[in-house]
C-alpha positions as a printed NumPy array, in Angstrom:
array([[  7.435,   7.352,   2.761],
       [  5.616,  10.136,   4.603],
       [  1.912,   9.677,   5.397],
       [ -0.383,  12.566,   6.238],
       [ -2.714,  15.241,   4.952],
       [  0.005,  17.715,   3.956],
       [  1.098,  18.485,   0.398],
       [  4.617,  17.127,   0.971],
       [  3.46 ,  13.612,   1.918],
       [  3.918,  10.792,  -0.57 ],
       [  0.703,   9.174,   0.721],
       [ -1.935,  11.862,   1.204],
       [ -4.826,  11.11 ,   3.533],
       [ -6.978,  14.214,   3.401],
       [ -9.547,  13.554,   6.119],
       [-10.264,  14.957,   9.571],
       [ -8.032,  13.471,  12.254],
       [ -4.953,  13.068,  10.046],
       [ -2.073,  15.452,  10.763],
       [ -0.138,  17.177,   7.971],
       [  2.716,  14.746,   8.719],
       [  1.214,  11.871,  10.669],
       [  3.712,   9.007,  10.294],
       [  6.481,   7.645,   8.103],
       [  7.361,   4.239,   6.711],
       [ 11.077,   3.497,   6.446],
       [ 11.339,   0.701,   3.908],
       [ 14.446,  -1.493,   3.968],
       [ 15.419,  -4.684,   2.214],
       [ 14.514,  -6.92 ,   5.169],
       [ 11.999,  -4.916,   7.185],
       [  9.776,  -1.868,   7.239],
       [  9.675,   0.506,  10.199],
       [  6.652,   2.578,  11.205],
       [  7.73 ,   5.882,  12.77 ],
       [  4.997,   7.881,  14.511],
       [  5.086,  11.647,  14.127],
       [  1.598,  12.245,  15.553],
       [  0.695,  10.528,  18.859],
       [ -2.529,   9.221,  17.276],
       [ -0.435,   6.567,  15.502],
       [ -1.119,   3.088,  16.856],
       [  0.194,  -0.349,  16.012],
       [ -2.224,  -3.171,  16.791],
       [ -3.698,  -2.308,  20.212],
       [ -1.54 ,   0.543,  21.452],
       [  0.361,   3.709,  20.628],
       [  3.792,   3.417,  19.09 ],
       [  6.801,   5.632,  18.47 ],
       [  8.874,   3.466,  16.149],
       [  8.602,  -0.234,  15.449],
       [  9.02 ,  -2.853,  12.737],
       [  5.762,  -3.875,  11.097],
       [  4.808,  -7.412,  10.109],
       [  2.167,  -9.125,   7.989],
       [ -1.112,  -9.093,   9.927],
       [ -0.354,  -5.921,  11.922],
       [ -2.97 ,  -3.166,  12.129],
       [ -1.845,   0.443,  11.803],
       [ -4.211,   3.167,  13.005],
       [ -3.564,   6.7  ,  11.818],
       [ -6.166,   8.849,  13.53 ],
       [ -9.534,   7.429,  12.395],
       [ -8.07 ,   5.206,   9.635],
       [ -7.068,   1.567,  10.142],
       [ -4.872,  -0.387,   7.73 ],
       [ -3.976,  -4.084,   7.856],
       [ -0.542,  -5.133,   6.59 ],
       [ -0.585,  -7.957,   4.051],
       [  1.756,  -9.457,   1.491],
       [  1.444,  -8.083,  -2.022],
       [  0.197, -10.503,  -4.65 ],
       [  1.725, -10.79 ,  -8.119],
       [ -1.28 ,  -8.855,  -9.478],
       [ -0.674,  -6.052,  -6.943],
       [  2.93 ,  -5.763,  -8.033],
       [  2.09 ,  -5.798, -11.742],
       [ -0.701,  -3.212, -11.382],
       [  1.813,  -0.365, -11.397],
       [  3.49 ,  -1.474, -14.638],
       [  2.299,  -0.217, -18.031],
       [  0.495,  -2.669, -20.262],
       [  2.706,  -4.381, -22.843],
       [  2.547,  -2.879, -26.344],
       [  0.222,  -4.652, -28.75 ]])
């Protein structure tokens, strides 16, 4: 999953300080890897190149900060269409 301000990114973050391709998430069955493309990609309190992310981690992409958390059942169901009535 590519993150950035560019049109080819799956997650578009169109604000100042976000590169066209800023970072990528490599999602596997047992872990997710954060791969920095832009040097303004930080994990917790320092810059990173490539590392596994865990629940509770903070990812900074330029001026944006995200906290990793477990999805709830409601989060997972939000993307599904409503059942027919």
